[in-house]
Structures are given as structure tokens and as C-alpha cells.
N, C-alpha and C positions, 0 to 999 in steps of 0.2 A: 850653267848647271851647278848646283850645290849638292854635296853629298855628306851624309852623316852616318856614323856607325858606332854602336855601343854593344858591349858583351857583358855577360854575367854568368858566373858558375853557379849551378844549382845542385843541391844534394839529392838528386832524383835520377832515376833511369831516363834515358833520352825518350823512350817510348811514352812514358808518363807525361813528360813535359810537352812533347808534340801533341799527344792526344788532347791535353787541356787547351793548348794554344789554338788548335784547329777547330774547336767547337764554335761554329758561327754564332749560335744562339747565346754564347757566353763570352764573346769578344769584349763586351763592355766591362767585364769584370777585371780586365787587365789593360785594355787600351787606355790612352790618355782620356781623362774624364770629360774633356771637351768634345770627344768624338763619339758618335752613336751610329751603329751599323744596323741597317734594315736589310736582311737577306731576302732577295727576290728569288728568282729562279737561277740558282748558282750556275755559272760563276758570277752572275750579275748581282750587285748589291748597291744600296744607296747609303752614302755616308753623310750624316749631318754634322756640321762643325759649328759649335756654339760661338766661337770667336767671330765668325763671319755671318752666322745665322743662315747658312746656305746648305742646300742639299746638293750632293755631287754624285753623278753616276760613276760607279767604279766596278772593278772586277776583283774577285777574291778566289784564289785557287790554293788548294791543299795538295801537296805531293808527298803522300805518306811514304812511298818507297825511298824518297830522298830526305825525309823529315824536314820538309821545307814548305813555308807558306809564301805566297806571292800575291801582291795587290797593286792596284794603281787606278788612276782615273781612266774612264772609258772613252769619253768623247774628246776632251781637250788635251789629254796627255800632260797634265800639270805635274804629276808626281808618280813615282813607283816606289815600291819597297819590298823587302823580303825579310823573313825570319828563318834562321837555320839552327837546327838543334843537332849537336854532335856529342857522342858519348866520350867521356874521358875516364881516367882511372877511378877505381873504387865505386863504380855505380853512379857517378856524378855526370852532369851534363854541362856543356858550354852552349849558351844561347846567344846568338848574335842577331841584331836587328840592324838593317841598313835602309836608309831613305835617300832617294834622289829627287830633287826638286828641279823641274825644267822651267818653271814659271816663278819668278821672284815674288809675285803677289801671293803665292801659296806658302812660301817659306817664312815661318814666324821668327827666324833668326837662330843663330847657333846656341845661345844660352837656353832659349825656350825649348828647342828641339832636344838638346842634351838632357835637360831636366825631365822632359816628357818621356824620353826613351829610358832613362834610368828608373823613373817611377814606374813605367809600364813593365819593365823587366822585374822589378821588385814585386809588383802586384801579381805578375804571372807566377813567380816563385811562391807567393803566398797561396794562390789558388791551387797550385800543384800540391803544396803541403796539406791544405784543407781536404783536397780530394783523396790524398793518400791516407790521411788520418781517418776520414769517414769510411774508407774501404777496409781499414784495419780494425775498426771498432764499431 
């Protein structure tokens, strides 16, 4: 098993960050660009990965009371992940993403995963900022 974790501080209330991250129909605005999620009857989703050109049955759960998202493959148990939002001082948030790969064939490697997680967290922060700007004006 291989595990990866990245965190980012965002200048937004944790509720705003979680609400943006948990919108299933907008996951592609912040997930790695090579992943596409088709929400079925939640928690069931299908994830298309451009790298392998494969569709994978997966699960996606939002736990608003914990400000946590959880996901993973449904049938083969190749990987799981979670995103946790925590409030910190001054109305900011700490967002942590964790991935666990149980099948080496699904693990694209440390450099690729690190870059994808950092980019995803950056894109999520941008989506939160855009949403807050639109709500304010």
C-alpha cells in the first residue's frame, strides 16, 4: 500500500470550502484534470481516468457534520481517499487530501500524485474564491 497526503491553507471559512468541495456536479472544477466523475445514484459514481482511458465504479460520500469527503473504488478496492476541512484562526481553513493506493497499477507515482494533489487544492481554493466573489457581488 502506498499513501500520499497534501494540505493547503485557504483564506475562507471551513463551511464555504467544504460546500464547494462536496458539490458532486462540480468536482471536475478542482479534481485532477485527467479525472471525470459521473454521479449515478449516490454514493455510487463512475470515474473516468484519461491516463488509462478506463471507467471505474467508485463511491463518493460527503459527511457534512465532519466536513469530510470520502471516496474509493467500489469493486476492486484499488484506492481510497478523503478530504478533510478544518477551521483555523482568522476565518481560514486547512484542507487536507489523503490517498491510499492498494494496487500499484493505479498508483501513478509520487511525483505525479504530489503534483496532482497540489494542483487540485489550488484549483479548489480558486473555486471557493470565485464562489465567494459571486456571492458578494
